[in-house]
N, C-alpha and C positions, 0 to 999 in steps of 0.2 A: 401908770395905771396901779390902783390899789388892789391887793388881793384880800379876798375874804378868808375866814379861817379854813385851814386845810382839813378835808375829810380824812379820817383814819383810813389806812390801807388794810385791806384783809389780812388776817393772820395765816401763816402757813403752819399746819399742824403736822408734825412728824409722826410717822407710823408707830414709833416706839414710845410716843408721849402717852401719859396717863389717859385713861379713856374720859376722864372728866376735865381734861385740860383744855377748856374752851375759854375764849375771851367773853367778857361781859356783853350781853346782847345789846346793851346801849351803844356799843361800838360799830354795829351793823351800818352799812352804808345806806344813805337816803336814796341814792341812784347808782346801780340798780337797787331797788328798794329791798333791803334785808340782807344783802350779801355780807357775810360775816367772816368767813374763813375758807381756806382751801386745804386739801390734803387729808391726812389721817387715813382711817380705813372704816369699814363697815362692820367691824366686830360688833356682836351683840351688846357688850357692855358699853362701848362707845355710842351706839345708837340710843340706848336707853338713858345714858347720861345726857345726850343731846336733848332729847325729848322732854326731860325733866326741866331743862333750862328754857324750853321753848324754841329749840333749834332743830332744823330737819335737813336732810341732804336732798339736793335737787341738781342734777347735772345730765349731760347726754354722753353716750359712749364716745370715748376718745378724749374726753376733758378730764382733768383732775376732779376728784370729789369736791363739791361746793356745798358749803353750809350756810343756811339762810335763817333769818329771823326777822320778818318784815313787820312794819308798823306803818298805818294801823293794821290790826289783825282781824281776819274774818273768822267769826264764830257762829255756831248755831246753838242757841239755848233750846233743848228738847221741849220745854213747856211752851215755846213760841213757834214751834213747827207749824207751817202753813200748808194745808193740803186743800186743793179745790173741792168743790162739792161733787164734781163729776168723779174725782179720784176716791173720794170717801165712799161714794156709792159703790164703786168697783170693790173696794175692799169689804163692805158690808155684804156684797153679793158673793164673796168668796172666789173672785176671779184669780186671786194670787195667794200663794203660800209663802211663808218666810221662814228661813232656817238661819242658824248661827254656826259658823265654823264647819259646815258640812263639806264644802269643796273649796277650801281656801286656796290651794294651788290653781285651781281652775279660774278663780276669781282673779288672781294676779295675772295669769296669762290672758284673760279677756281684757283687763285693763291695759295690758302692754300691746295689744294687737292694733294694727293700724285702723283708723276710724275716719269717718267723714271729716275732712278739714285738718287731719293730723295723720301725716305719712310716717313721721318718726315718733319715738317714745323715749321718755327719760327713764323708764323701768327697764334698765339694762339687765342682762343675765346676772351680773354681780349683785345688783340691787334685789332682784328676785330671790336669789340664794339667801341674802341676809335676812329678808322678811320671812321667808320659809323657816329659817332657823329660829327666829323670834317667835314664830307660831308654835314651834315645838316646845318652846319654853313657856308658852301660855300668855305672851305679851302682845301678839299680833292676831288680830280677829278679823273675820269676814262676816258679812251679813248678805244672804242671798235671797233673791225673790224668784219665784218659780210661777210659770203659767203652765198648768198641766205638768208634764215632765220636761219641759223647756226651761233652761236657766234664763230668766228674763232679764236680770240686772243684778248688780252687786256693788259692794263697797268694802274696802279693807282699810285697816289702820292700826295704830297702836293703842293698847289699853294700859293706862297707868293710873291706878286708883279709880277715881270717878272722873277722870279726864279721858277722853277718846280723841286721838289725833288722827284725823282722817287723811289718807293718802291718796286714794284714787277711786274712781267708781266707773261703771260702764252700764250700757243698756243695750239690750237686743230687742225687747219688745217695748212698745210705748208704755211709759210710766215705770218701767222695770227698775230703774235706779231710784226714782222717787218712793217706791214702795220699800225698797231696801233701806233708804234713809229713814222712813217711817218706822221701820222695825228697829233700826239702831236707836232712835229716839225713845224707844219704849223700854230700853234695857237698864235704865237707872243712872245713866251718866249725867253729870252736872252741867258739863260743857262739851261740846264737839268742836275741836279745832278744824277750821276750814282753810287756813293758811292765807290764801288770797281770795278776794271776792270775785264771784262770776255771776252773770245774770242768772244762771240755773240755780245756783245756791240761793241767791237773793230771793228768788221766786218761792223758795221753801222757808223763808224767814231769817236767813243768815244775815248778820250785821257786822260792822266793823267797830272794834273798841281799841282803846289805847294800849300802848305797850305796858303801862303800869297796871292797868286793869287786868290785862292778860297774865302778867306776872303774879298778881294777887290770886287768880284763879289757880295757877300752877301750885303756889304755896298751900292753898286751902285743900285742893282736891287730889293731887297726886299722892298725898300720904294716907289717903282713905283707903278701906278695904274695897277691892274691885267688885263689881257685880258678878254674880254667878252666871256663866254662859249656859243658857238653857239647852237642854237636850231636845231633839224632836222639833216639832213645829213651834213657832213663835206665836203666841196669841196677843193681839193688841188691838 
């Protein structure tokens, strides 16, 4: 029996390695799609170096840290956001308010909480602490939607220049997460990284692009000046 070309084995990152010491994303496995490396740590400098290269951590508690860079890559171009007429009507009627970075910690907690069809979470306490630290440095943002005084939904992720790397979202009120995504799309980012495609994201206009296209976006957008995070309510 002949053997095809062997897949590269994921690299092990030592905790004392340089923060930017990642393998090229072209070495990521085809199956499971995007697995690139194990180990390392969740220091702020390592996380930022990873995102600049199109790499993100994703694992569950009890496992070593796993680093991923899937291909194709799901992205949302803000100017291609799709909202139903019903939802646009709700927005015009003022049924929701949208804020930025008002309750970042609460958004992470809500994303980590068990939900229908999901009893466990990849947002471990270690992961939450790492993103809270990046929030303090101005690199991790949240967008929140409100229905009255109720936190209806939200999304959080990493801001690097004009790239936003979405990490997770939640909804407590119908359309809450969609409204938060609509608010995110109004902030001035060129591309929103969605990592893997889902029916929910595709309904909003997300699409899959090649690894080379995604790398091109990284090179063009991460070096630009980031949008200013608005204070108060977000108008869009």
